[in-house]
PDB file of N, CA, C and O in Angstrom:
ATOM      1  N   UNK A   1      22.944  15.087   3.186  1.00  0.00           N
ATOM      2  CA  UNK A   1      21.845  15.939   2.797  1.00  0.00           C
ATOM      3  C   UNK A   1      20.808  15.103   2.054  1.00  0.00           C
ATOM      4  O   UNK A   1      21.154  14.313   1.175  1.00  0.00           O
ATOM      5  N   UNK A   2      19.551  15.279   2.405  1.00  0.00           N
ATOM      6  CA  UNK A   2      18.467  14.541   1.750  1.00  0.00           C
ATOM      7  C   UNK A   2      18.148  15.176   0.412  1.00  0.00           C
ATOM      8  O   UNK A   2      18.056  16.396   0.284  1.00  0.00           O
ATOM      9  N   UNK A   3      17.981  14.312  -0.585  1.00  0.00           N
ATOM     10  CA  UNK A   3      17.606  14.767  -1.915  1.00  0.00           C
ATOM     11  C   UNK A   3      16.097  14.743  -2.036  1.00  0.00           C
ATOM     12  O   UNK A   3      15.432  13.875  -1.470  1.00  0.00           O
ATOM     13  N   UNK A   4      15.559  15.698  -2.777  1.00  0.00           N
ATOM     14  CA  UNK A   4      14.120  15.724  -2.991  1.00  0.00           C
ATOM     15  C   UNK A   4      13.721  14.591  -3.935  1.00  0.00           C
ATOM     16  O   UNK A   4      14.365  14.370  -4.961  1.00  0.00           O
ATOM     17  N   UNK A   5      12.666  13.886  -3.585  1.00  0.00           N
ATOM     18  CA  UNK A   5      12.184  12.785  -4.415  1.00  0.00           C
ATOM     19  C   UNK A   5      11.343  13.353  -5.548  1.00  0.00           C
ATOM     20  O   UNK A   5      10.434  14.155  -5.333  1.00  0.00           O
ATOM     21  N   UNK A   6      11.672  12.912  -6.766  1.00  0.00           N
ATOM     22  CA  UNK A   6      10.916  13.283  -7.964  1.00  0.00           C
ATOM     23  C   UNK A   6      10.120  12.059  -8.374  1.00  0.00           C
ATOM     24  O   UNK A   6      10.670  10.965  -8.497  1.00  0.00           O
ATOM     25  N   UNK A   7       8.834  12.243  -8.585  1.00  0.00           N
ATOM     26  CA  UNK A   7       7.944  11.149  -8.952  1.00  0.00           C
ATOM     27  C   UNK A   7       7.105  11.591 -10.147  1.00  0.00           C
ATOM     28  O   UNK A   7       6.453  12.635 -10.111  1.00  0.00           O
ATOM     29  N   UNK A   8       7.132  10.776 -11.211  1.00  0.00           N
ATOM     30  CA  UNK A   8       6.391  11.095 -12.432  1.00  0.00           C
ATOM     31  C   UNK A   8       5.651   9.863 -12.929  1.00  0.00           C
ATOM     32  O   UNK A   8       6.026   8.729 -12.630  1.00  0.00           O
ATOM     33  N   UNK A   9       4.591  10.109 -13.693  1.00  0.00           N
ATOM     34  CA  UNK A   9       3.851   9.022 -14.313  1.00  0.00           C
ATOM     35  C   UNK A   9       3.697   9.331 -15.795  1.00  0.00           C
ATOM     36  O   UNK A   9       3.427  10.471 -16.175  1.00  0.00           O
ATOM     37  N   UNK A  10       3.869   8.309 -16.631  1.00  0.00           N
ATOM     38  CA  UNK A  10       3.716   8.505 -18.070  1.00  0.00           C
ATOM     39  C   UNK A  10       3.653   7.184 -18.785  1.00  0.00           C
ATOM     40  O   UNK A  10       3.820   6.129 -18.172  1.00  0.00           O
ATOM     41  N   UNK A  11       3.411   7.233 -20.100  1.00  0.00           N
ATOM     42  CA  UNK A  11       3.244   6.003 -20.879  1.00  0.00           C
ATOM     43  C   UNK A  11       4.566   5.400 -21.342  1.00  0.00           C
ATOM     44  O   UNK A  11       5.542   6.111 -21.578  1.00  0.00           O
ATOM     45  N   UNK A  12       4.577   4.087 -21.465  1.00  0.00           N
ATOM     46  CA  UNK A  12       5.675   3.382 -22.123  1.00  0.00           C
ATOM     47  C   UNK A  12       5.358   3.424 -23.617  1.00  0.00           C
ATOM     48  O   UNK A  12       4.246   3.095 -24.031  1.00  0.00           O
ATOM     49  N   UNK A  13       6.328   3.824 -24.413  1.00  0.00           N
ATOM     50  CA  UNK A  13       6.136   3.977 -25.853  1.00  0.00           C
ATOM     51  C   UNK A  13       6.951   2.941 -26.615  1.00  0.00           C
ATOM     52  O   UNK A  13       7.952   2.438 -26.104  1.00  0.00           O
ATOM     53  N   UNK A  14       6.533   2.627 -27.813  1.00  0.00           N
ATOM     54  CA  UNK A  14       7.299   1.732 -28.689  1.00  0.00           C
ATOM     55  C   UNK A  14       7.906   2.618 -29.770  1.00  0.00           C
ATOM     56  O   UNK A  14       7.184   3.219 -30.567  1.00  0.00           O
ATOM     57  N   UNK A  15       9.239   2.696 -29.795  1.00  0.00           N
ATOM     58  CA  UNK A  15       9.952   3.503 -30.778  1.00  0.00           C
ATOM     59  C   UNK A  15      11.021   2.621 -31.415  1.00  0.00           C
ATOM     60  O   UNK A  15      11.880   2.076 -30.722  1.00  0.00           O
ATOM     61  N   UNK A  16      10.961   2.484 -32.737  1.00  0.00           N
ATOM     62  CA  UNK A  16      11.918   1.641 -33.467  1.00  0.00           C
ATOM     63  C   UNK A  16      12.013   0.236 -32.873  1.00  0.00           C
ATOM     64  O   UNK A  16      13.100  -0.337 -32.783  1.00  0.00           O
ATOM     65  N   UNK A  17      10.874  -0.310 -32.471  1.00  0.00           N
ATOM     66  CA  UNK A  17      10.831  -1.666 -31.950  1.00  0.00           C
ATOM     67  C   UNK A  17      11.257  -1.812 -30.499  1.00  0.00           C
ATOM     68  O   UNK A  17      11.285  -2.925 -29.974  1.00  0.00           O
ATOM     69  N   UNK A  18      11.593  -0.698 -29.837  1.00  0.00           N
ATOM     70  CA  UNK A  18      12.022  -0.759 -28.438  1.00  0.00           C
ATOM     71  C   UNK A  18      10.976  -0.103 -27.545  1.00  0.00           C
ATOM     72  O   UNK A  18      10.353   0.887 -27.926  1.00  0.00           O
ATOM     73  N   UNK A  19      10.793  -0.661 -26.362  1.00  0.00           N
ATOM     74  CA  UNK A  19       9.911  -0.067 -25.362  1.00  0.00           C
ATOM     75  C   UNK A  19      10.714   1.003 -24.631  1.00  0.00           C
ATOM     76  O   UNK A  19      11.755   0.705 -24.046  1.00  0.00           O
ATOM     77  N   UNK A  20      10.241   2.243 -24.659  1.00  0.00           N
ATOM     78  CA  UNK A  20      11.007   3.346 -24.084  1.00  0.00           C
ATOM     79  C   UNK A  20      10.139   4.269 -23.247  1.00  0.00           C
ATOM     80  O   UNK A  20       8.917   4.315 -23.385  1.00  0.00           O
ATOM     81  N   UNK A  21      10.810   4.994 -22.385  1.00  0.00           N
ATOM     82  CA  UNK A  21      10.206   6.108 -21.657  1.00  0.00           C
ATOM     83  C   UNK A  21      10.847   7.369 -22.203  1.00  0.00           C
ATOM     84  O   UNK A  21      12.071   7.440 -22.318  1.00  0.00           O
ATOM     85  N   UNK A  22      10.051   8.351 -22.537  1.00  0.00           N
ATOM     86  CA  UNK A  22      10.538   9.650 -22.994  1.00  0.00           C
ATOM     87  C   UNK A  22      10.065  10.675 -21.967  1.00  0.00           C
ATOM     88  O   UNK A  22       8.901  11.076 -21.959  1.00  0.00           O
ATOM     89  N   UNK A  23      10.985  11.090 -21.107  1.00  0.00           N
ATOM     90  CA  UNK A  23      10.637  11.952 -19.986  1.00  0.00           C
ATOM     91  C   UNK A  23      11.084  13.379 -20.303  1.00  0.00           C
ATOM     92  O   UNK A  23      12.279  13.622 -20.471  1.00  0.00           O
ATOM     93  N   UNK A  24      10.154  14.321 -20.388  1.00  0.00           N
ATOM     94  CA  UNK A  24      10.547  15.700 -20.684  1.00  0.00           C
ATOM     95  C   UNK A  24      11.508  16.228 -19.611  1.00  0.00           C
ATOM     96  O   UNK A  24      11.233  16.133 -18.415  1.00  0.00           O
ATOM     97  N   UNK A  25      12.629  16.783 -20.057  1.00  0.00           N
ATOM     98  CA  UNK A  25      13.616  17.305 -19.112  1.00  0.00           C
ATOM     99  C   UNK A  25      13.034  18.423 -18.262  1.00  0.00           C
ATOM    100  O   UNK A  25      13.333  18.515 -17.071  1.00  0.00           O
ATOM    101  N   UNK A  26      12.210  19.271 -18.858  1.00  0.00           N
ATOM    102  CA  UNK A  26      11.672  20.408 -18.114  1.00  0.00           C
ATOM    103  C   UNK A  26      10.534  20.021 -17.165  1.00  0.00           C
ATOM    104  O   UNK A  26      10.123  20.832 -16.335  1.00  0.00           O
ATOM    105  N   UNK A  27      10.030  18.806 -17.277  1.00  0.00           N
ATOM    106  CA  UNK A  27       8.939  18.352 -16.399  1.00  0.00           C
ATOM    107  C   UNK A  27       9.413  17.342 -15.364  1.00  0.00           C
ATOM    108  O   UNK A  27       8.622  16.527 -14.888  1.00  0.00           O
ATOM    109  N   UNK A  28      10.686  17.386 -15.013  1.00  0.00           N
ATOM    110  CA  UNK A  28      11.206  16.492 -13.989  1.00  0.00           C
ATOM    111  C   UNK A  28      12.296  15.562 -14.465  1.00  0.00           C
ATOM    112  O   UNK A  28      13.025  15.002 -13.646  1.00  0.00           O
ATOM    113  N   UNK A  29      12.431  15.381 -15.774  1.00  0.00           N
ATOM    114  CA  UNK A  29      13.451  14.494 -16.314  1.00  0.00           C
ATOM    115  C   UNK A  29      14.862  14.922 -15.946  1.00  0.00           C
ATOM    116  O   UNK A  29      15.732  14.080 -15.727  1.00  0.00           O
ATOM    117  N   UNK A  30      15.092  16.228 -15.878  1.00  0.00           N
ATOM    118  CA  UNK A  30      16.435  16.715 -15.529  1.00  0.00           C
ATOM    119  C   UNK A  30      16.830  16.294 -14.120  1.00  0.00           C
ATOM    120  O   UNK A  30      18.017  16.138 -13.833  1.00  0.00           O
ATOM    121  N   UNK A  31      15.855  16.110 -13.240  1.00  0.00           N
ATOM    122  CA  UNK A  31      16.123  15.673 -11.867  1.00  0.00           C
ATOM    123  C   UNK A  31      16.421  14.178 -11.789  1.00  0.00           C
ATOM    124  O   UNK A  31      16.874  13.693 -10.752  1.00  0.00           O
ATOM    125  N   UNK A  32      16.171  13.441 -12.875  1.00  0.00           N
ATOM    126  CA  UNK A  32      16.391  11.995 -12.897  1.00  0.00           C
ATOM    127  C   UNK A  32      17.656  11.594 -13.657  1.00  0.00           C
ATOM    128  O   UNK A  32      17.987  10.410 -13.727  1.00  0.00           O
ATOM    129  N   UNK A  33      18.365  12.572 -14.226  1.00  0.00           N
ATOM    130  CA  UNK A  33      19.551  12.277 -15.030  1.00  0.00           C
ATOM    131  C   UNK A  33      20.612  11.547 -14.209  1.00  0.00           C
ATOM    132  O   UNK A  33      21.126  10.517 -14.645  1.00  0.00           O
ATOM    133  N   UNK A  34      20.945  12.067 -13.025  1.00  0.00           N
ATOM    134  CA  UNK A  34      22.009  11.461 -12.217  1.00  0.00           C
ATOM    135  C   UNK A  34      21.707  10.023 -11.824  1.00  0.00           C
ATOM    136  O   UNK A  34      22.586   9.164 -11.894  1.00  0.00           O
ATOM    137  N   UNK A  35      20.475   9.753 -11.412  1.00  0.00           N
ATOM    138  CA  UNK A  35      20.149   8.404 -10.941  1.00  0.00           C
ATOM    139  C   UNK A  35      19.919   7.420 -12.092  1.00  0.00           C
ATOM    140  O   UNK A  35      19.796   6.218 -11.859  1.00  0.00           O
ATOM    141  N   UNK A  36      19.859   7.918 -13.332  1.00  0.00           N
ATOM    142  CA  UNK A  36      19.626   7.019 -14.465  1.00  0.00           C
ATOM    143  C   UNK A  36      20.848   6.906 -15.388  1.00  0.00           C
ATOM    144  O   UNK A  36      20.740   6.401 -16.505  1.00  0.00           O
ATOM    145  N   UNK A  37      21.990   7.372 -14.923  1.00  0.00           N
ATOM    146  CA  UNK A  37      23.214   7.265 -15.734  1.00  0.00           C
ATOM    147  C   UNK A  37      23.489   5.797 -16.057  1.00  0.00           C
ATOM    148  O   UNK A  37      23.373   4.930 -15.191  1.00  0.00           O
ATOM    149  N   UNK A  38      23.850   5.532 -17.298  1.00  0.00           N
ATOM    150  CA  UNK A  38      24.129   4.170 -17.740  1.00  0.00           C
ATOM    151  C   UNK A  38      22.929   3.473 -18.350  1.00  0.00           C
ATOM    152  O   UNK A  38      23.087   2.491 -19.075  1.00  0.00           O
ATOM    153  N   UNK A  39      21.721   3.969 -18.064  1.00  0.00           N
ATOM    154  CA  UNK A  39      20.516   3.363 -18.653  1.00  0.00           C
ATOM    155  C   UNK A  39      19.729   4.380 -19.469  1.00  0.00           C
ATOM    156  O   UNK A  39      18.664   4.066 -20.001  1.00  0.00           O
ATOM    157  N   UNK A  40      20.257   5.607 -19.568  1.00  0.00           N
ATOM    158  CA  UNK A  40      19.507   6.658 -20.245  1.00  0.00           C
ATOM    159  C   UNK A  40      20.391   7.443 -21.202  1.00  0.00           C
ATOM    160  O   UNK A  40      21.619   7.418 -21.120  1.00  0.00           O
ATOM    161  N   UNK A  41      19.720   8.140 -22.112  1.00  0.00           N
ATOM    162  CA  UNK A  41      20.378   9.101 -22.994  1.00  0.00           C
ATOM    163  C   UNK A  41      19.499  10.337 -23.043  1.00  0.00           C
ATOM    164  O   UNK A  41      18.308  10.284 -22.736  1.00  0.00           O
ATOM    165  N   UNK A  42      20.103  11.450 -23.434  1.00  0.00           N
ATOM    166  CA  UNK A  42      19.326  12.667 -23.617  1.00  0.00           C
ATOM    167  C   UNK A  42      19.154  12.878 -25.101  1.00  0.00           C
ATOM    168  O   UNK A  42      20.130  12.965 -25.847  1.00  0.00           O
ATOM    169  N   UNK A  43      17.890  12.961 -25.530  1.00  0.00           N
ATOM    170  CA  UNK A  43      17.546  13.204 -26.931  1.00  0.00           C
ATOM    171  C   UNK A  43      16.640  14.416 -26.996  1.00  0.00           C
ATOM    172  O   UNK A  43      15.515  14.404 -26.496  1.00  0.00           O
ATOM    173  N   UNK A  44      17.154  15.465 -27.625  1.00  0.00           N
ATOM    174  CA  UNK A  44      16.445  16.744 -27.709  1.00  0.00           C
ATOM    175  C   UNK A  44      16.096  17.204 -26.294  1.00  0.00           C
ATOM    176  O   UNK A  44      16.992  17.395 -25.471  1.00  0.00           O
ATOM    177  N   UNK A  45      14.819  17.383 -26.003  1.00  0.00           N
ATOM    178  CA  UNK A  45      14.426  17.858 -24.673  1.00  0.00           C
ATOM    179  C   UNK A  45      13.883  16.730 -23.782  1.00  0.00           C
ATOM    180  O   UNK A  45      13.110  16.976 -22.856  1.00  0.00           O
ATOM    181  N   UNK A  46      14.305  15.486 -24.079  1.00  0.00           N
ATOM    182  CA  UNK A  46      13.819  14.328 -23.333  1.00  0.00           C
ATOM    183  C   UNK A  46      14.948  13.498 -22.742  1.00  0.00           C
ATOM    184  O   UNK A  46      16.038  13.415 -23.307  1.00  0.00           O
ATOM    185  N   UNK A  47      14.675  12.892 -21.608  1.00  0.00           N
ATOM    186  CA  UNK A  47      15.503  11.836 -21.049  1.00  0.00           C
ATOM    187  C   UNK A  47      14.893  10.539 -21.569  1.00  0.00           C
ATOM    188  O   UNK A  47      13.733  10.239 -21.286  1.00  0.00           O
ATOM    189  N   UNK A  48      15.670   9.772 -22.328  1.00  0.00           N
ATOM    190  CA  UNK A  48      15.162   8.548 -22.950  1.00  0.00           C
ATOM    191  C   UNK A  48      15.724   7.341 -22.209  1.00  0.00           C
ATOM    192  O   UNK A  48      16.932   7.227 -22.001  1.00  0.00           O
ATOM    193  N   UNK A  49      14.828   6.449 -21.819  1.00  0.00           N
ATOM    194  CA  UNK A  49      15.224   5.225 -21.141  1.00  0.00           C
ATOM    195  C   UNK A  49      14.606   4.055 -21.891  1.00  0.00           C
ATOM    196  O   UNK A  49      13.385   3.960 -22.021  1.00  0.00           O
ATOM    197  N   UNK A  50      15.469   3.157 -22.387  1.00  0.00           N
ATOM    198  CA  UNK A  50      15.008   1.948 -23.071  1.00  0.00           C
ATOM    199  C   UNK A  50      14.777   0.882 -22.009  1.00  0.00           C
ATOM    200  O   UNK A  50      15.636   0.638 -21.161  1.00  0.00           O
ATOM    201  N   UNK A  51      13.610   0.251 -22.062  1.00  0.00           N
ATOM    202  CA  UNK A  51      13.269  -0.809 -21.113  1.00  0.00           C
ATOM    203  C   UNK A  51      13.506  -2.148 -21.807  1.00  0.00           C
ATOM    204  O   UNK A  51      12.763  -2.505 -22.721  1.00  0.00           O
ATOM    205  N   UNK A  52      14.531  -2.893 -21.387  1.00  0.00           N
ATOM    206  CA  UNK A  52      14.785  -4.202 -22.008  1.00  0.00           C
ATOM    207  C   UNK A  52      13.569  -5.126 -21.866  1.00  0.00           C
ATOM    208  O   UNK A  52      12.811  -5.032 -20.901  1.00  0.00           O
ATOM    209  N   UNK A  53      13.402  -6.020 -22.851  1.00  0.00           N
ATOM    210  CA  UNK A  53      12.249  -6.934 -22.857  1.00  0.00           C
ATOM    211  C   UNK A  53      12.115  -7.721 -21.556  1.00  0.00           C
ATOM    212  O   UNK A  53      11.010  -7.874 -21.035  1.00  0.00           O
ATOM    213  N   UNK A  54      13.220  -8.216 -21.033  1.00  0.00           N
ATOM    214  CA  UNK A  54      13.178  -9.019 -19.809  1.00  0.00           C
ATOM    215  C   UNK A  54      12.642  -8.206 -18.635  1.00  0.00           C
ATOM    216  O   UNK A  54      11.863  -8.716 -17.829  1.00  0.00           O
ATOM    217  N   UNK A  55      13.050  -6.963 -18.537  1.00  0.00           N
ATOM    218  CA  UNK A  55      12.573  -6.113 -17.439  1.00  0.00           C
ATOM    219  C   UNK A  55      11.113  -5.753 -17.651  1.00  0.00           C
ATOM    220  O   UNK A  55      10.334  -5.736 -16.698  1.00  0.00           O
ATOM    221  N   UNK A  56      10.732  -5.462 -18.897  1.00  0.00           N
ATOM    222  CA  UNK A  56       9.327  -5.165 -19.188  1.00  0.00           C
ATOM    223  C   UNK A  56       8.451  -6.357 -18.807  1.00  0.00           C
ATOM    224  O   UNK A  56       7.348  -6.181 -18.290  1.00  0.00           O
ATOM    225  N   UNK A  57       8.946  -7.569 -19.065  1.00  0.00           N
ATOM    226  CA  UNK A  57       8.200  -8.770 -18.695  1.00  0.00           C
ATOM    227  C   UNK A  57       8.059  -8.913 -17.191  1.00  0.00           C
ATOM    228  O   UNK A  57       6.985  -9.248 -16.692  1.00  0.00           O
ATOM    229  N   UNK A  58       9.140  -8.659 -16.469  1.00  0.00           N
ATOM    230  CA  UNK A  58       9.087  -8.751 -15.000  1.00  0.00           C
ATOM    231  C   UNK A  58       8.153  -7.697 -14.416  1.00  0.00           C
ATOM    232  O   UNK A  58       7.445  -7.957 -13.444  1.00  0.00           O
ATOM    233  N   UNK A  59       8.154  -6.501 -15.016  1.00  0.00           N
ATOM    234  CA  UNK A  59       7.301  -5.420 -14.527  1.00  0.00           C
ATOM    235  C   UNK A  59       5.878  -5.523 -15.051  1.00  0.00           C
ATOM    236  O   UNK A  59       4.981  -4.820 -14.585  1.00  0.00           O
ATOM    237  N   UNK A  60       5.676  -6.419 -16.039  1.00  0.00           N
ATOM    238  CA  UNK A  60       4.378  -6.623 -16.691  1.00  0.00           C
ATOM    239  C   UNK A  60       3.864  -5.339 -17.326  1.00  0.00           C
ATOM    240  O   UNK A  60       2.728  -4.921 -17.104  1.00  0.00           O
ATOM    241  N   UNK A  61       4.749  -4.716 -18.135  1.00  0.00           N
ATOM    242  CA  UNK A  61       4.344  -3.521 -18.865  1.00  0.00           C
ATOM    243  C   UNK A  61       4.540  -3.731 -20.359  1.00  0.00           C
ATOM    244  O   UNK A  61       5.447  -4.436 -20.800  1.00  0.00           O
ATOM    245  N   UNK A  62       3.665  -3.099 -21.116  1.00  0.00           N
ATOM    246  CA  UNK A  62       3.698  -3.148 -22.574  1.00  0.00           C
ATOM    247  C   UNK A  62       3.476  -1.742 -23.103  1.00  0.00           C
ATOM    248  O   UNK A  62       3.211  -0.810 -22.344  1.00  0.00           O
ATOM    249  N   UNK A  63       3.587  -1.608 -24.404  1.00  0.00           N
ATOM    250  CA  UNK A  63       3.369  -0.312 -25.051  1.00  0.00           C
ATOM    251  C   UNK A  63       2.033   0.287 -24.620  1.00  0.00           C
ATOM    252  O   UNK A  63       1.010  -0.398 -24.624  1.00  0.00           O
ATOM    253  N   UNK A  64       2.046   1.550 -24.254  1.00  0.00           N
ATOM    254  CA  UNK A  64       0.835   2.263 -23.862  1.00  0.00           C
ATOM    255  C   UNK A  64       0.514   2.198 -22.383  1.00  0.00           C
ATOM    256  O   UNK A  64      -0.300   2.982 -21.894  1.00  0.00           O
ATOM    257  N   UNK A  65       1.139   1.275 -21.660  1.00  0.00           N
ATOM    258  CA  UNK A  65       0.880   1.178 -20.227  1.00  0.00           C
ATOM    259  C   UNK A  65       1.472   2.384 -19.503  1.00  0.00           C
ATOM    260  O   UNK A  65       2.523   2.896 -19.890  1.00  0.00           O
ATOM    261  N   UNK A  66       0.796   2.829 -18.460  1.00  0.00           N
ATOM    262  CA  UNK A  66       1.328   3.893 -17.622  1.00  0.00           C
ATOM    263  C   UNK A  66       2.330   3.303 -16.646  1.00  0.00           C
ATOM    264  O   UNK A  66       2.100   2.248 -16.053  1.00  0.00           O
ATOM    265  N   UNK A  67       3.449   4.005 -16.490  1.00  0.00           N
ATOM    266  CA  UNK A  67       4.456   3.594 -15.518  1.00  0.00           C
ATOM    267  C   UNK A  67       4.718   4.751 -14.564  1.00  0.00           C
ATOM    268  O   UNK A  67       4.517   5.918 -14.900  1.00  0.00           O
ATOM    269  N   UNK A  68       5.159   4.405 -13.400  1.00  0.00           N
ATOM    270  CA  UNK A  68       5.490   5.373 -12.366  1.00  0.00           C
ATOM    271  C   UNK A  68       6.992   5.290 -12.178  1.00  0.00           C
ATOM    272  O   UNK A  68       7.528   4.206 -11.947  1.00  0.00           O
ATOM    273  N   UNK A  69       7.679   6.422 -12.273  1.00  0.00           N
ATOM    274  CA  UNK A  69       9.118   6.464 -12.062  1.00  0.00           C
ATOM    275  C   UNK A  69       9.422   7.445 -10.948  1.00  0.00           C
ATOM    276  O   UNK A  69       8.734   8.453 -10.788  1.00  0.00           O
ATOM    277  N   UNK A  70      10.457   7.146 -10.181  1.00  0.00           N
ATOM    278  CA  UNK A  70      10.856   8.042  -9.093  1.00  0.00           C
ATOM    279  C   UNK A  70      12.306   7.771  -8.732  1.00  0.00           C
ATOM    280  O   UNK A  70      12.893   6.773  -9.150  1.00  0.00           O
ATOM    281  N   UNK A  71      12.868   8.675  -7.950  1.00  0.00           N
ATOM    282  CA  UNK A  71      14.275   8.558  -7.553  1.00  0.00           C
ATOM    283  C   UNK A  71      14.443   8.344  -6.057  1.00  0.00           C
ATOM    284  O   UNK A  71      15.399   8.843  -5.464  1.00  0.00           O
ATOM    285  N   UNK A  72      13.545   7.622  -5.455  1.00  0.00           N
ATOM    286  CA  UNK A  72      13.624   7.313  -4.035  1.00  0.00           C
ATOM    287  C   UNK A  72      14.936   6.596  -3.738  1.00  0.00           C
ATOM    288  O   UNK A  72      15.321   5.674  -4.457  1.00  0.00           O
ATOM    289  N   UNK A  73      15.617   7.015  -2.684  1.00  0.00           N
ATOM    290  CA  UNK A  73      16.877   6.397  -2.302  1.00  0.00           C
ATOM    291  C   UNK A  73      18.020   6.737  -3.240  1.00  0.00           C
ATOM    292  O   UNK A  73      19.067   6.091  -3.202  1.00  0.00           O
ATOM    293  N   UNK A  74      17.828   7.760  -4.097  1.00  0.00           N
ATOM    294  CA  UNK A  74      18.869   8.151  -5.026  1.00  0.00           C
ATOM    295  C   UNK A  74      19.035   7.202  -6.197  1.00  0.00           C
ATOM    296  O   UNK A  74      20.008   7.302  -6.944  1.00  0.00           O
ATOM    297  N   UNK A  75      18.093   6.282  -6.363  1.00  0.00           N
ATOM    298  CA  UNK A  75      18.154   5.300  -7.452  1.00  0.00           C
ATOM    299  C   UNK A  75      16.959   5.502  -8.371  1.00  0.00           C
ATOM    300  O   UNK A  75      15.913   5.997  -7.953  1.00  0.00           O
ATOM    301  N   UNK A  76      17.132   5.106  -9.643  1.00  0.00           N
ATOM    302  CA  UNK A  76      16.034   5.169 -10.594  1.00  0.00           C
ATOM    303  C   UNK A  76      15.118   3.979 -10.346  1.00  0.00           C
ATOM    304  O   UNK A  76      15.562   2.831 -10.372  1.00  0.00           O
ATOM    305  N   UNK A  77      13.852   4.250 -10.108  1.00  0.00           N
ATOM    306  CA  UNK A  77      12.864   3.205  -9.837  1.00  0.00           C
ATOM    307  C   UNK A  77      11.739   3.317 -10.860  1.00  0.00           C
ATOM    308  O   UNK A  77      11.316   4.414 -11.227  1.00  0.00           O
ATOM    309  N   UNK A  78      11.267   2.167 -11.306  1.00  0.00           N
ATOM    310  CA  UNK A  78      10.163   2.122 -12.259  1.00  0.00           C
ATOM    311  C   UNK A  78       9.213   1.003 -11.855  1.00  0.00           C
ATOM    312  O   UNK A  78       9.638  -0.077 -11.445  1.00  0.00           O
ATOM    313  N   UNK A  79       7.934   1.278 -11.979  1.00  0.00           N
ATOM    314  CA  UNK A  79       6.930   0.241 -11.737  1.00  0.00           C
ATOM    315  C   UNK A  79       5.689   0.567 -12.549  1.00  0.00           C
ATOM    316  O   UNK A  79       5.443   1.722 -12.897  1.00  0.00           O
ATOM    317  N   UNK A  80       4.927  -0.445 -12.839  1.00  0.00           N
ATOM    318  CA  UNK A  80       3.685  -0.265 -13.580  1.00  0.00           C
ATOM    319  C   UNK A  80       2.678   0.441 -12.692  1.00  0.00           C
ATOM    320  O   UNK A  80       2.510   0.080 -11.527  1.00  0.00           O
ATOM    321  N   UNK A  81       2.005   1.447 -13.238  1.00  0.00           N
ATOM    322  CA  UNK A  81       0.959   2.137 -12.484  1.00  0.00           C
ATOM    323  C   UNK A  81      -0.212   1.190 -12.229  1.00  0.00           C
ATOM    324  O   UNK A  81      -0.832   1.221 -11.166  1.00  0.00           O
ATOM    325  N   UNK A  82      -0.505   0.348 -13.225  1.00  0.00           N
ATOM    326  CA  UNK A  82      -1.559  -0.677 -13.105  1.00  0.00           C
ATOM    327  C   UNK A  82      -0.992  -1.943 -13.722  1.00  0.00           C
ATOM    328  O   UNK A  82      -1.186  -2.180 -14.915  1.00  0.00           O
ATOM    329  N   UNK A  83      -0.289  -2.771 -12.937  1.00  0.00           N
ATOM    330  CA  UNK A  83       0.334  -3.973 -13.499  1.00  0.00           C
ATOM    331  C   UNK A  83      -0.682  -4.884 -14.189  1.00  0.00           C
ATOM    332  O   UNK A  83      -1.817  -5.038 -13.738  1.00  0.00           O
ATOM    333  N   UNK A  84      -0.243  -5.474 -15.286  1.00  0.00           N
ATOM    334  CA  UNK A  84      -1.083  -6.438 -15.998  1.00  0.00           C
ATOM    335  C   UNK A  84      -1.150  -7.731 -15.186  1.00  0.00           C
ATOM    336  O   UNK A  84      -0.203  -8.073 -14.477  1.00  0.00           O
ATOM    337  N   UNK A  85      -2.267  -8.445 -15.292  1.00  0.00           N
ATOM    338  CA  UNK A  85      -2.381  -9.719 -14.576  1.00  0.00           C
ATOM    339  C   UNK A  85      -1.372 -10.746 -15.108  1.00  0.00           C
ATOM    340  O   UNK A  85      -0.976 -10.707 -16.273  1.00  0.00           O
ATOM    341  N   UNK A  86      -0.976 -11.649 -14.238  1.00  0.00           N
ATOM    342  CA  UNK A  86      -0.098 -12.739 -14.625  1.00  0.00           C
ATOM    343  C   UNK A  86      -0.948 -13.793 -15.318  1.00  0.00           C
ATOM    344  O   UNK A  86      -2.022 -14.148 -14.832  1.00  0.00           O
ATOM    345  N   UNK A  87      -0.470 -14.294 -16.455  1.00  0.00           N
ATOM    346  CA  UNK A  87      -1.240 -15.316 -17.198  1.00  0.00           C
ATOM    347  C   UNK A  87      -0.753 -16.690 -16.845  1.00  0.00           C
ATOM    348  O   UNK A  87      -1.271 -17.680 -17.362  1.00  0.00           O
TER     349      UNK A  87
END
C-alpha cells in the first residue's frame, strides 16, 4: 500500500546550542513520527529533531534557514529550501 507523502517547510532553530526542527504535530508532524524514529522526540505538541553539526554542514543550513522535510519513500528526508553557497 502506498503511503501519502507529507511535505513541510519551516525554519531551523537554535535551542540550547543545538540546531533543531520543531514540527507541530497537528500540522503534519504526527505523520512524520514513524519515519523519524531514532532521530526525534515528542515535546509537548511538537516533533523535535536535532540536526547534528556535521549534517547541518553537509546540508549547508544554519539557524533561521528554511528547510524542506518530507517522508518520500517512507524515510525522513531533509534539505535546505535555499542552500547556502559553498565557500
